[in-house]
C-alpha positions in Angstrom: 38.8 -15.9 60.2 41.1 -15.9 57.2 41.8 -19.3 55.7 45.3 -20.8 56.2 47.5 -20.7 53.0 50.7 -22.4 52.2 52.8 -22.0 49.0 55.0 -25.1 48.6 57.5 -26.9 46.3 56.9 -30.7 45.8 59.9 -33.0 46.0 59.9 -36.3 44.1 62.0 -39.5 43.9 61.3 -40.7 40.4 57.6 -40.2 40.0 56.8 -40.6 43.6 56.1 -37.5 45.7 58.2 -37.9 48.9 58.2 -34.5 50.6 57.6 -30.8 50.1 59.1 -27.5 51.2 57.2 -24.6 52.6 58.1 -21.6 50.5 55.6 -19.1 52.0 52.7 -19.2 54.4 50.3 -16.6 55.6 49.6 -15.5 59.2 46.4 -17.6 59.4 48.5 -20.7 58.7 50.4 -20.4 62.0 47.4 -19.2 64.0 45.2 -22.2 62.9 47.9 -25.0 63.0 50.1 -23.7 65.7 53.1 -24.3 63.4 55.8 -21.5 63.3 58.9 -20.7 61.3 58.2 -23.3 58.6 59.4 -21.4 55.6 62.3 -23.0 53.8 61.8 -26.3 55.8 60.5 -29.7 54.7 57.1 -30.9 56.0 58.8 -34.1 57.2 60.8 -31.8 59.6 57.8 -29.8 60.7 55.3 -32.7 61.1 57.2 -36.0 61.5 55.5 -39.1 60.2 52.9 -37.3 58.2 53.7 -39.1 54.9 53.3 -42.5 56.5 50.1 -41.4 58.4 48.3 -39.9 55.3 49.9 -41.2 52.0 46.8 -40.0 50.1 47.6 -36.4 51.1 51.0 -36.7 49.3 49.4 -38.4 46.3 46.9 -35.5 45.8 49.6 -32.9 46.2 51.9 -34.8 43.8 49.2 -35.0 41.2 48.2 -31.4 41.3 51.9 -30.1 41.4 52.6 -32.1 38.3 49.8 -30.3 36.4 46.7 -32.1 37.5 43.4 -30.2 38.0 42.7 -28.4 41.3 41.3 -30.7 44.0 39.4 -30.2 47.3 39.3 -32.8 50.0 39.2 -33.4 53.8 41.9 -35.0 55.8 42.7 -35.7 59.5 46.3 -34.9 60.6 46.9 -37.1 63.5 50.1 -35.3 64.7 48.0 -32.1 65.0 44.7 -33.9 66.0 42.9 -31.7 63.6 40.5 -32.1 60.6 41.2 -29.9 57.6 39.3 -29.1 54.5 41.9 -28.4 51.8 41.7 -26.9 48.3 44.9 -27.3 46.3 46.0 -26.0 42.9 49.3 -25.5 41.1 50.5 -22.0 40.0 53.5 -23.5 38.2 55.2 -26.9 37.6 56.1 -28.9 40.8 54.7 -26.2 43.0 51.3 -26.1 44.7 49.2 -23.7 46.8 47.1 -25.3 49.6 44.3 -23.2 51.1 42.6 -24.8 54.1 40.0 -24.5 56.8 40.2 -26.2 60.1 36.9 -28.3 60.1 37.4 -30.1 63.3 34.3 -28.5 64.8 32.3 -29.3 61.7 33.4 -32.9 61.7 32.5 -33.2 65.3 29.1 -31.7 64.5 28.5 -34.2 61.8 29.5 -37.0 64.1 27.2 -35.6 66.8 24.4 -35.4 64.3 24.8 -39.0 63.5 25.0 -40.0 67.1 21.8 -38.3 68.4 19.4 -35.5 67.8 20.3 -34.0 71.1 24.0 -33.9 70.2 23.0 -32.6 66.8 21.1 -29.7 68.3 24.1 -28.7 70.3 26.4 -28.9 67.3 23.8 -27.1 65.2 23.7 -24.1 67.5 27.5 -23.9 68.2 28.9 -24.7 64.8 30.8 -21.8 63.1 29.6 -23.3 59.8 26.2 -22.2 58.5 23.7 -25.0 58.8 20.2 -25.1 57.1 17.6 -27.8 57.3 15.1 -27.6 54.4 12.3 -29.8 53.1 13.5 -32.1 50.4 10.6 -31.6 48.1 10.0 -27.8 48.3 13.3 -26.5 49.6 11.4 -24.7 52.3 13.7 -23.8 55.2 12.6 -25.3 58.5 15.6 -24.3 60.6 18.8 -22.3 60.3 21.6 -22.0 62.8 23.1 -18.7 64.1 26.2 -19.0 61.9 24.0 -19.1 58.7 22.0 -16.1 59.8 25.2 -14.1 60.7 26.8 -15.0 57.3 23.8 -14.0 55.2 22.6 -11.2 57.4 19.0 -12.5 58.1 16.8 -12.8 61.1 15.6 -16.3 61.7 12.0 -15.2 61.2 12.9 -14.0 57.7 14.1 -17.3 56.4 11.8 -19.9 58.1 9.2 -21.1 55.6 10.9 -19.6 52.6 13.2 -21.3 50.1 16.5 -20.0 48.6 14.7 -18.8 45.4 12.3 -16.7 47.4 15.2 -15.2 49.4 17.1 -14.4 46.1 20.2 -16.1 47.4 21.6 -17.1 44.0 23.8 -14.6 42.2 23.4 -16.7 39.1 19.8 -17.7 38.5 21.0 -21.0 36.9 23.1 -21.9 40.0 20.1 -23.6 41.7 19.5 -25.7 38.7 23.1 -26.9 38.5 23.0 -27.8 42.2 19.7 -29.6 41.9 21.0 -31.7 39.0 24.0 -32.8 41.0 21.8 -33.7 43.9 19.6 -35.7 41.6 22.5 -37.5 40.1 24.7 -38.2 43.1 22.2 -38.0 45.9 24.3 -35.4 47.7 26.4 -32.3 47.0 30.0 -32.1 48.3 32.0 -28.9 48.5 30.2 -27.1 45.8 31.6 -23.6 45.2 29.0 -21.1 44.1 28.2 -17.4 44.1 25.5 -16.3 46.5 23.9 -13.0 47.5 23.5 -11.9 51.1 20.5 -10.0 52.3 22.2 -6.6 51.7 22.9 -7.6 48.1 26.6 -8.2 48.7 28.0 -11.0 46.5 29.9 -13.7 48.1 31.5 -17.1 47.3 30.4 -20.0 49.4 31.4 -23.6 49.7 28.2 -25.7 50.0 27.7 -29.4 51.0 24.2 -30.9 51.0 23.1 -34.3 52.0 19.6 -35.9 52.6 18.5 -36.8 56.1 15.4 -38.0 57.7 13.9 -36.5 60.9 10.8 -38.1 62.4 10.3 -40.1 59.2 10.3 -37.0 57.0 12.8 -36.2 54.2 15.0 -33.1 54.6 18.2 -31.7 53.2 21.0 -30.8 55.6 23.0 -27.9 54.0 26.4 -26.7 55.3 27.6 -23.4 54.0 31.1 -21.8 54.6 31.9 -18.2 53.5 34.6 -18.7 50.9 34.8 -15.1 49.8 38.0 -14.0 51.5 39.6 -17.3 50.7 38.7 -17.0 47.0 40.0 -13.4 46.9 43.2 -14.5 48.6 43.7 -17.3 46.1 43.0 -14.8 43.2 45.5 -12.4 44.7 48.0 -15.2 45.1 47.5 -16.2 41.4 48.0 -12.7 40.3 51.0 -12.3 42.5 52.4 -15.6 41.2 51.9 -14.3 37.6 53.6 -11.0 38.4 56.3 -12.8 40.4 57.2 -15.1 37.5 56.7 -12.7 34.6 58.4 -9.5 35.8 61.8 -8.6 34.3 63.2 -7.7 37.7 64.7 -10.4 39.9 62.8 -11.2 43.0 64.0 -13.0 46.1 62.0 -13.7 49.2 63.7 -14.8 52.5 62.5 -15.6 56.0 63.4 -13.4 58.9 66.9 -15.0 59.1 67.7 -14.1 55.5 67.2 -17.8 54.3 65.8 -17.8 50.8 62.3 -19.2 50.5 61.4 -18.2 46.9 62.9 -16.7 43.8 61.4 -15.9 40.4 62.5 -16.8 36.9 64.2 -13.4 36.4 66.4 -14.1 39.5 67.5 -17.3 37.9 68.1 -15.6 34.5 70.2 -12.8 36.0 72.2 -14.8 38.5 72.6 -18.1 36.7 71.4 -20.1 39.7 68.6 -22.6 39.5 65.8 -22.3 42.0 66.7 -25.6 43.7 70.3 -24.4 44.2 69.3 -21.4 46.3 66.1 -22.4 48.2 67.0 -22.7 51.9 70.4 -21.0 51.5 71.4 -17.6 52.9 70.7 -14.6 50.7 74.5 -13.9 50.6 74.9 -16.8 48.1 75.4 -14.2 45.3 77.3 -11.7 47.4 80.6 -10.4 45.9 83.7 -9.2 47.8 83.4 -5.6 46.4 81.7 -4.3 49.6 83.1 -4.4 53.1 81.3 -5.4 56.3 80.4 -1.7 57.0 78.3 -1.5 53.8 76.1 -4.5 54.9 75.9 -3.2 58.4 74.4 0.0 57.0 72.0 -2.0 54.9 70.7 -4.0 57.9 70.5 -1.0 60.1 68.2 0.7 57.6 66.0 -2.4 57.3 65.7 -2.6 61.0 65.0 1.1 61.5 62.8 1.9 58.5 61.8 -1.5 57.1 63.3 -0.8 53.7 66.6 -0.2 51.9 67.5 0.7 48.4 70.8 1.3 46.6 73.3 -0.1 44.2 75.6 -3.0 44.9 77.8 -5.5 43.1 76.7 -9.1 43.1 78.3 -12.3 41.7 76.7 -14.6 39.2 77.0 -18.4 39.5 79.9 -18.4 37.0 81.8 -15.9 39.2 81.1 -12.9 37.0 80.5 -9.6 38.9 77.6 -7.4 37.9 76.1 -4.1 39.2 72.5 -4.3 40.5 70.0 -1.8 41.7 68.3 -3.3 44.7 65.2 -2.5 46.8 64.5 -4.6 49.9 61.4 -4.4 52.1 60.7 -6.1 55.4 57.3 -7.8 55.7 56.0 -7.6 59.3 53.1 -9.1 61.2 50.5 -7.2 63.2 52.8 -7.3 66.2 55.7 -5.6 64.2 57.7 -8.8 64.0 59.6 -9.4 60.7 58.3 -12.4 58.8 60.0 -12.0 55.4 62.3 -9.8 53.4 61.4 -9.2 49.8 64.2 -8.0 47.5 63.6 -6.7 44.0 66.6 -6.0 41.8 67.6 -5.3 38.3 70.9 -5.9 36.4 72.2 -2.5 35.5 75.3 -3.6 33.6 74.2 -2.0 30.3 73.2 1.2 32.1 76.6 1.3 33.9 78.4 0.7 30.6 76.5 3.5 28.9 77.3 5.8 31.9 81.0 4.7 31.7 81.0 5.5 28.0 79.6 8.9 28.6 82.1 9.5 31.3 84.9 8.3 29.0 83.8 10.6 26.3 83.7 13.5 28.8 87.3 12.8 29.8 88.9 11.5 26.6 89.8 12.7 23.1 87.3 11.0 20.7 90.0 10.6 17.9 92.8 8.9 19.9 90.9 7.7 23.0 93.6 9.4 25.0 92.8 11.4 28.2 91.9 15.0 27.4 93.0 18.2 29.2 90.4 17.8 31.9 91.5 14.3 32.8 95.2 15.2 32.3 94.9 17.9 34.9 93.3 15.6 37.4 95.9 12.9 36.8 98.7 15.4 37.5 97.0 16.7 40.6 96.8 13.1 41.9 100.4 12.5 41.0 101.5 15.6 42.9 99.5 14.5 46.0 101.2 11.1 45.8 104.6 12.5 45.3 104.1 14.9 48.2 103.2 12.0 50.5 106.0 9.7 49.3 108.8 12.2 48.7 109.1 11.2 45.0 109.2 13.2 41.8 107.0 13.3 38.7 107.8 14.6 35.2 105.7 16.3 32.6 106.8 15.9 29.0 105.1 18.3 26.5 105.3 16.8 23.0 104.7 18.8 19.9 104.9 17.2 16.4 107.3 19.0 14.1 105.8 20.4 10.8 102.5 18.7 11.4 100.6 21.8 10.1 102.3 21.4 6.7 101.3 17.7 6.5 97.7 18.5 7.5 97.4 21.3 5.0 99.1 19.4 2.1 97.7 15.9 2.7 94.3 16.8 4.1 92.7 16.4 7.5 91.9 12.7 7.0 95.6 11.9 6.6 96.4 14.2 9.5 93.9 12.4 11.7 95.3 9.0 10.8 98.8 10.3 11.5 97.7 11.4 15.0 96.3 7.9 15.6 99.5 6.3 14.4 101.6 8.6 16.5 99.4 7.7 19.5 100.1 4.0 19.0 103.8 4.5 18.9 103.9 6.7 22.0 101.7 4.3 23.9 104.3 1.6 23.2 106.8 3.4 25.4 104.4 4.4 28.2 104.3 2.5 31.5 101.1 1.4 33.1 101.4 4.0 35.8 102.1 6.9 33.4 99.5 9.1 31.6 99.6 9.9 27.9 97.1 12.6 27.0 96.2 14.6 23.8 96.5 18.2 24.8 95.1 19.6 21.5 95.9 19.6 17.8 99.3 17.9 17.4 100.2 18.4 21.1 100.6 15.5 23.5 101.5 15.4 27.2 103.1 12.5 28.9 103.1 12.4 32.8 105.8 10.1 34.3 104.5 9.2 37.8 106.8 8.5 39.5 110.1 9.3 37.9 113.5 8.5 39.5 115.3 11.6 38.4 115.8 14.0 35.5 118.0 11.5 33.7 115.2 8.9 33.6 112.9 11.6 32.1 115.6 12.4 29.5 115.9 8.7 28.6 112.1 8.4 28.0 112.3 11.6 25.9 115.0 10.1 23.7 113.1 6.8 23.4 110.0 8.8 22.3 112.0 10.7 19.7 113.4 7.3 18.4 109.9 5.9 18.2 108.8 8.8 16.0 111.9 8.7 13.8 110.8 5.8 11.7 108.6 6.7 8.7 104.8 6.4 8.9 103.3 4.5 5.9 100.4 5.8 4.0 97.9 4.1 1.7 99.3 3.8 -1.8 102.8 3.0 -0.6 104.0 6.5 0.3 105.5 7.5 3.6 105.6 10.4 6.0 108.3 11.5 8.4 107.4 13.5 11.5 109.7 14.4 14.4 108.8 16.0 17.7 110.1 18.7 20.1 109.8 17.8 23.7 109.8 20.0 26.8 110.3 18.6 30.3 109.3 19.9 33.7 109.9 18.2 37.0 107.8 18.3 40.2 108.7 19.7 42.8 111.9 21.3 41.3 110.2 23.4 38.6 106.6 23.9 39.8 104.0 22.6 42.3 100.7 22.8 40.4 99.4 21.0 37.3 99.0 24.2 35.4 102.5 25.5 36.2 104.1 22.1 35.3 102.3 22.1 31.9 103.3 25.7 31.4 106.9 25.1 32.1 107.1 22.0 30.0 105.4 24.0 27.1 108.0 26.7 27.5 110.8 24.1 27.4 109.3 22.6 24.3 109.5 25.9 22.5 113.1 26.1 23.5 113.7 22.7 21.9 112.1 24.0 18.7 114.4 27.0 18.7 117.4 24.8 19.1 116.6 22.9 15.9 113.6 20.7 16.6 113.5 16.9 17.0 115.1 17.2 20.5 114.2 17.7 24.1 114.9 20.4 26.6 114.4 20.7 30.4 112.8 23.7 31.8 115.9 24.7 33.7 119.4 24.9 32.4 120.8 23.0 35.3 118.6 20.0 34.5 119.6 20.2 30.9 123.3 20.1 32.0 122.8 17.2 34.4 120.6 15.1 32.1 123.0 15.6 29.2 125.9 14.7 31.5 124.2 11.5 32.4 123.5 10.6 28.8 127.1 11.4 27.9 128.2 9.1 30.8 126.0 6.3 29.4 127.6 6.8 25.9 131.1 6.7 27.5 130.2 3.6 29.4 129.0 1.8 26.2 132.3 2.9 24.6 134.2 1.6 27.7 132.5 -1.8 27.3 133.5 -1.9 23.7 137.1 -0.9 24.4 137.6 -3.0 27.5 138.5 0.0 29.7 137.8 -1.7 33.0 140.3 -3.2 35.5 139.9 -5.2 38.7 141.3 -4.3 42.1 141.5 -6.8 44.9 140.7 -6.2 48.6 142.3 -9.0 50.7 140.2 -11.1 53.0 142.0 -12.4 56.2 141.2 -15.1 58.7 140.6 -13.4 62.1 142.0 -16.4 64.0 145.2 -17.1 62.0 145.7 -13.7 60.3 146.3 -15.6 57.0 145.1 -14.1 53.7 142.9 -16.7 52.0 141.5 -14.7 49.2 140.1 -11.3 48.0 137.0 -9.5 46.7 137.3 -8.3 43.1 136.3 -4.6 42.8 135.8 -3.0 39.4 137.4 0.3 38.4 137.0 2.2 35.1 140.2 3.5 33.4 139.2 5.8 30.5 141.9 6.4 28.0 144.0 9.3 29.0 142.0 10.0 32.2 142.2 9.2 35.9 140.8 6.0 37.4 137.0 6.3 38.0 135.7 4.6 41.2 132.6 2.4 41.0 130.5 4.9 42.9 130.7 7.3 39.9 129.4 4.9 37.3 127.8 1.7 38.7 124.4 3.3 39.3 124.3 4.6 35.7 125.3 1.1 34.5 122.4 -0.4 36.5 119.9 2.1 35.1 121.0 1.7 31.5 121.2 -2.1 31.6 124.9 -2.1 30.8 125.5 -3.7 34.2 124.8 -7.2 32.7 127.6 -6.8 30.1 129.9 -5.3 32.7 129.1 -8.0 35.2 129.8 -10.7 32.7 133.2 -9.1 32.0 134.0 -9.1 35.7 133.3 -12.8 36.0 135.5 -13.6 33.1 138.3 -11.3 34.3 138.1 -12.8 37.8 138.5 -16.3 36.3 141.4 -15.1 34.3 143.1 -13.7 37.4 142.5 -16.9 39.4 144.2 -18.8 36.5 147.2 -16.4 36.8 147.5 -16.9 40.6 147.3 -20.6 40.3 150.0 -20.6 37.7 152.1 -18.5 40.0 151.7 -21.1 42.8 148.9 -19.4 44.8 146.5 -22.3 44.3 144.5 -21.9 47.5 143.3 -18.3 46.9 139.5 -17.8 46.4 138.2 -14.7 44.6 134.8 -13.2 45.3 132.8 -11.3 42.6 129.8 -9.1 43.2 126.7 -9.9 41.2 124.1 -7.2 40.7 120.4 -7.8 41.1 119.8 -7.0 37.4 122.5 -9.5 36.3 121.2 -12.1 38.7 117.6 -11.9 37.4 118.0 -10.8 33.8 120.7 -13.1 32.4 121.7 -16.7 32.3 124.2 -16.3 35.1 124.9 -20.1 35.5 125.8 -20.3 31.8 128.0 -17.2 32.0 129.9 -18.6 35.0 130.2 -22.1 33.5 131.7 -20.7 30.3 134.2 -18.4 32.1 135.4 -21.3 34.4 135.8 -23.6 31.4 137.5 -20.9 29.3 140.2 -20.3 31.9 140.4 -23.9 33.2 140.0 -23.0 36.9 138.1 -25.0 39.5 134.6 -23.7 40.5 135.6 -23.8 44.2 138.0 -20.9 43.6 135.2 -18.5 42.6 132.8 -17.0 45.0 129.7 -15.0 44.0 128.4 -12.3 46.3 124.7 -11.5 46.1 122.7 -9.0 48.1 119.5 -9.7 50.1 117.5 -7.4 48.0 118.5 -9.2 44.8 117.4 -12.6 46.2 114.2 -11.4 47.9 112.9 -9.6 44.8 111.7 -13.0 43.6 112.6 -15.6 46.3 111.3 -18.7 44.4 113.2 -17.8 41.2 116.3 -17.0 43.4 116.2 -20.5 44.9 116.2 -22.0 41.4 119.1 -19.8 40.2 121.2 -20.4 43.3 120.6 -24.2 43.0 121.9 -24.0 39.5 125.0 -22.1 40.6 125.7 -24.6 43.5 125.6 -27.5 41.0 128.5 -25.8 39.2 130.4 -25.8 42.4 131.0 -22.1 43.1 130.8 -20.6 46.6 127.9 -18.3 47.4 127.9 -15.4 49.8 125.1 -13.2 51.0 126.4 -9.7 51.0 125.3 -6.7 53.2 123.4 -9.1 55.4 121.2 -7.4 58.0 120.3 -4.4 55.9 117.6 -6.1 53.8 114.4 -8.0 54.6 115.4 -11.7 54.4 112.7 -14.2 55.4 114.3 -16.9 57.6 112.1 -19.4 55.7 113.9 -18.5 52.4 117.2 -17.9 54.1 117.2 -21.6 55.1 116.4 -22.5 51.5 119.1 -20.4 49.9 122.2 -22.7 49.4 124.7 -20.1 50.5 128.1 -20.7 52.2 128.9 -17.3 53.8 127.1 -14.4 55.4 128.8 -10.9 55.2 128.1 -8.4 58.0 127.4 -5.0 56.4 129.9 -2.3 57.2 127.2 -0.1 58.6 127.1 -2.5 61.7 130.9 -2.9 61.8 131.5 0.8 61.8 129.7 1.2 65.2 130.3 -2.2 66.7 132.7 -1.0 69.4 130.6 1.9 70.6 126.9 1.1 69.8 125.3 -1.8 71.6 122.5 -2.1 69.0 125.0 -2.4 66.1 127.0 -4.9 68.2 123.9 -6.9 69.0 122.9 -7.2 65.3 126.5 -8.1 64.3 126.8 -10.8 67.0 123.3 -12.1 66.2 124.4 -12.5 62.6 127.5 -14.4 63.8 125.5 -16.7 66.0 122.8 -17.3 63.3 125.4 -18.1 60.7 127.3 -20.5 62.9 124.1 -22.3 63.9 123.4 -22.7 60.1 127.0 -23.9 59.6 127.9 -20.8 57.5 131.0 -18.7 57.6 130.9 -15.0 58.6 132.8 -12.2 57.0 132.8 -8.7 58.4 133.4 -6.0 55.7 134.5 -2.4 56.3 136.8 -3.2 59.2 138.9 0.0 59.7 140.3 -0.2 63.2 142.2 -2.5 65.5 139.3 -2.3 68.0 136.8 -3.4 65.5 139.0 -6.3 64.3 139.7 -7.5 67.9 136.1 -7.2 69.0 135.0 -9.3 66.0 137.7 -11.9 66.6 136.9 -12.3 70.3 133.3 -12.8 69.3 134.1 -15.6 66.9 133.7 -13.8 63.5 135.6 -15.9 61.0 137.0 -13.5 58.4 137.3 -9.8 57.7 138.2 -7.3 55.0 138.7 -3.6 55.2 141.2 -0.7 55.3 142.5 -1.8 58.7 144.4 -4.5 56.9 144.5 -3.3 53.3 142.7 -1.2 50.8 141.8 -2.6 47.4 145.0 -3.3 45.5 145.9 -3.7 41.8 146.7 -7.3 40.8 150.4 -6.9 41.0 150.4 -5.3 44.5 148.0 -8.0 45.7 150.3 -10.7 44.4 153.3 -9.0 46.1 151.3 -9.0 49.4 150.8 -12.8 49.1 154.4 -13.5 48.2 155.6 -11.5 51.1 153.3 -13.5 53.5 151.7 -10.4 55.0 149.2 -11.3 57.7 146.6 -9.6 59.8 148.2 -8.5 63.1 146.8 -10.4 66.0 146.8 -9.1 69.6 146.4 -11.5 72.5 143.7 -10.5 75.1 143.8 -12.1 78.5 141.4 -11.9 81.4 143.4 -14.0 83.8 143.1 -13.2 87.5 146.8 -12.8 88.0 146.8 -10.2 85.2 144.3 -7.8 86.9 143.4 -4.8 84.7 141.3 -1.7 85.7 140.0 1.0 83.4 139.5 4.5 84.8 137.3 6.9 82.7 137.3 10.6 83.6 137.6 13.8 81.5 140.0 15.4 84.0 143.7 14.3 83.5 144.6 15.2 87.1 141.9 12.8 88.4 143.2 10.0 86.2 146.8 10.7 87.4 145.7 10.5 91.0 143.9 7.3 90.4 146.9 5.8 88.7 149.2 6.7 91.7 146.6 5.2 94.0 147.2 1.8 92.6 150.9 1.9 91.7 151.8 -0.5 94.4 148.8 -2.8 94.1 150.2 -4.8 91.1 147.2 -3.8 89.0 147.5 -2.8 85.4 145.9 0.6 85.0 144.3 1.9 81.8 142.8 5.4 81.5 140.5 7.1 79.0 139.3 10.7 79.0 136.0 9.9 77.1 133.5 7.2 76.9 134.2 6.5 73.2 138.0 6.1 73.9 137.2 3.8 76.7 135.0 1.6 74.5 137.8 1.3 72.0 140.2 0.2 74.8 137.7 -2.4 76.0 137.6 -3.8 72.5 141.4 -4.4 72.4 142.3 -4.9 76.1 141.3 -7.4 78.7 139.6 -5.4 81.5 137.9 -6.8 84.6 137.0 -3.6 86.5 135.8 -0.3 85.2 135.4 2.9 87.2 133.9 5.9 85.4 133.1 9.5 86.3 129.5 10.5 85.9 129.7 14.0 84.5 131.5 13.9 81.2 131.0 15.6 77.8 129.4 13.7 74.9 128.5 10.7 77.0 127.6 10.6 80.8 129.1 7.9 83.0 125.8 6.1 83.4 125.3 6.1 79.6 128.8 4.8 79.2 128.3 2.1 81.8 125.0 1.1 80.2 126.7 0.6 76.9 129.5 -1.4 78.6 126.9 -3.7 80.1 125.6 -4.5 76.6 129.0 -4.7 74.9 131.1 -6.2 77.7 128.8 -7.8 80.2 131.5 -9.8 81.9 133.0 -6.8 83.7 132.5 -5.1 87.1 131.3 -1.6 86.5 131.4 1.3 89.1 130.7 5.0 89.1 133.0 7.5 91.0 131.6 11.0 90.9 130.7 14.1 92.9 127.8 14.8 90.7 124.6 12.9 91.3 121.8 12.6 88.7 119.5 10.5 90.9 117.1 9.4 88.2 119.8 8.2 85.7 121.9 6.6 88.4 118.9 4.8 90.0 117.8 3.6 86.5 121.4 2.3 85.8 121.6 0.6 89.2 118.1 -1.0 88.9 119.0 -2.2 85.4 122.1 -4.0 86.7 124.6 -1.8 84.8 126.3 -0.4 88.0 127.9 -2.6 90.6 128.6 0.2 93.0 128.3 3.9 93.3 131.3 5.7 94.8 131.6 9.4 95.8 134.2 12.1 95.2 136.4 13.1 97.0 137.4 9.6 97.9 139.3 8.1 100.8 142.4 6.3 99.4 142.3 3.3 101.7 138.6 2.9 101.3 138.8 3.2 97.5 141.6 0.7 97.3 139.5 -1.8 99.3 136.5 -1.2 97.1 138.7 -2.0 94.0 140.1 -5.2 95.7 136.5 -6.3 96.5 135.5 -5.6 92.8 138.3 -7.9 91.5 137.4 -10.6 94.1 133.8 -10.4 92.9 134.9 -10.8 89.3 137.1 -13.8 90.0 134.7 -15.6 92.2 131.4 -14.8 90.5 131.7 -13.4 87.0 134.6 -15.4 85.8 133.1 -18.7 87.0 129.7 -17.8 85.5 131.1 -17.0 82.1 134.2 -18.7 80.7 134.5 -16.1 77.9 132.8 -13.0 76.7 129.2 -13.6 75.6 128.5 -10.3 73.8 125.5 -8.0 74.3 122.7 -9.1 76.6 119.1 -7.9 76.6 
């Protein structure tokens, strides 16, 4: 049987050995001791109380692990009730290898020998250890047990009467002399390790113990021999493995079956930065990076389970957090039953290899002079940009840049100067390129810039102008001289001009030659239309800059009215551009260009100042309660000192901060919410009012909305436009009203254009409105006249009192409507009629109606569709359908959804229909009116 073997790390407290950890054991360890799954665990966990029971054991292990010589000894482990013969040595500091035999049977044999000859005979025959009795004076063998004969391969008759010399048992002739000397000195021989020869000449290593005994008054030697050959070979292999383990350049990590680390080598520590003590007992993923997802590791483990090995490349993390690429080979170590005992991973750090490969790849795809992408990489980048633009519906631009007169410079100054000029040009061009763009050297003095994405042709033109400006400054040469080099640039746009990389480069190249023909140092688009548009946009920017310098802007004012009182309490300031000698330009024609060019900041500052000036004029004229709102662009909000601009304008015109309101959009605030909170807090400290414009169209977080110190929410006109006819728009608008009031904010609806919209908003508790229904934007003088004249928003009273019963008939046939009106002419009921669902919804927004009867089959909107909308928009009504046409599915759905109170058939019986209508009013008065004191708006 193989000897048990355990590779362990000793643990100390000060100089005292207190415990040790099993790093690795062989199969014989578990088979002989009965101990399983010990790797990575402390002996105090595996065999409790062992240190207290046998302190000498720990003392020996501690001495050897600290560099002491190998030792061999016997010990009894009470917890296991076994005797062991143990040889221990240290392969490296604070580690030891214990190789042992279970000698319980031998010890029992020795005890039996001492107790009686009869017991000795029994042990002699049954012992697995070779036993020989020889005469003390001559060495002549008088008896040998079966184990001895089996070990050395002799028959008993061959050894009786002969000594070891005659049997040629010593591999080294001097071995017998050394043993005899020890016997003479010590009187016995304990655990002597020597090389012996078996009968067949095979060399073996044996552990020998000899002691003198007397039998029948005669002197004999009792010799015990254990075959130590396999054990010695195992120890030698272990030493060799330990040497390889610690000296190899590759990192090695050994784990148990559950991937818990039991051993690592020095290379592992050098590569990863972890000390051995930091990883022993921890899971092997201690150095795992986040570069690989769960599916990667599932594939690894699947391979290990199926084939017992895995190899590949992966990214690991060093102790300091640095990532590194590794080439890893993992093998599973299994027992004879196919059960996995360990995993052994061997890996190498391939950072230098990867860098070399990356450099080779870089050189294959880049220009060696400028380090810019070459044609190959340029084409790939354009293909990627085209695919991205196709998915997202965006554009990309290709700018072909050719240096003007470069050949003359190269020929006259030499190639060295030409190369340096190309490097300097590259640096200047790079200074204008965004991170997402690609600047490539196409060849010679030709460069290509890919703008991915690009907003429009105007943006591409702006970049081209900037590039020309970058190249306009002189390039210094050594010796103090300078060079001037311009460029001609051609521009093509995807998808307008071409749809492949080659075609886009071709078109841009053609446009570049057109620029050269037009005089060089300029840019041209591939198409004439693009040239015209881009030039027009640039001319507009120039004109806007001139307008700022000449103060060509004016403010118009759209009144804001209180929906409850009708009183005008203020206005929104809206900018207009008045070029000299030309018509007034609306903001839609120039604001976007001002945003793109950055002029919006200067223009926005002018608006704030002009608004404060106008507030001062109104206050001097006696209009002291008016408040003026000013729109602040996102760029102005984030890119300028807005609080300082506002403070200075208020002080300059001596107006109170409460008279000024700043309107900001959701998108402006949510671009950087934390910064927005700080800016808004600064504005509130000044004392101005803050309004959130276009609310409902953006992506406000309610968390941030509660932190924004705003005073007013404005309902975007996109919801107001359909508030009378579209339940979804109404639901959003009314939800905004409810949210604002719960947050103690005012609500302003913008874009109110009809009486129905205004009345619907007023009855739903919206605070204020602005829009063409009351007034378009007015010049300052006209607005002042409106205030002086006391013009107010017209208010219409709506009543749902029972004594004022009102019914609405909806039918696209005028004759039917006339007949229904005649039917109720003596009932004292106010009758309204509409020939379409949309017209009926407008009436419902302005009139108090309790009962609605609609035809089913109507153009544009069926009766059930109309009734379903009414249920959402005006739930406190009684809704019935009167029709000869039956669409069973839609009617059933409407009835089940609670939209239809009753379904009536054409042609009708006058008396019966009158009674149905009376019943409907009674239902309203006794059920609906009591349930809801006033309209509640859309319901789910």
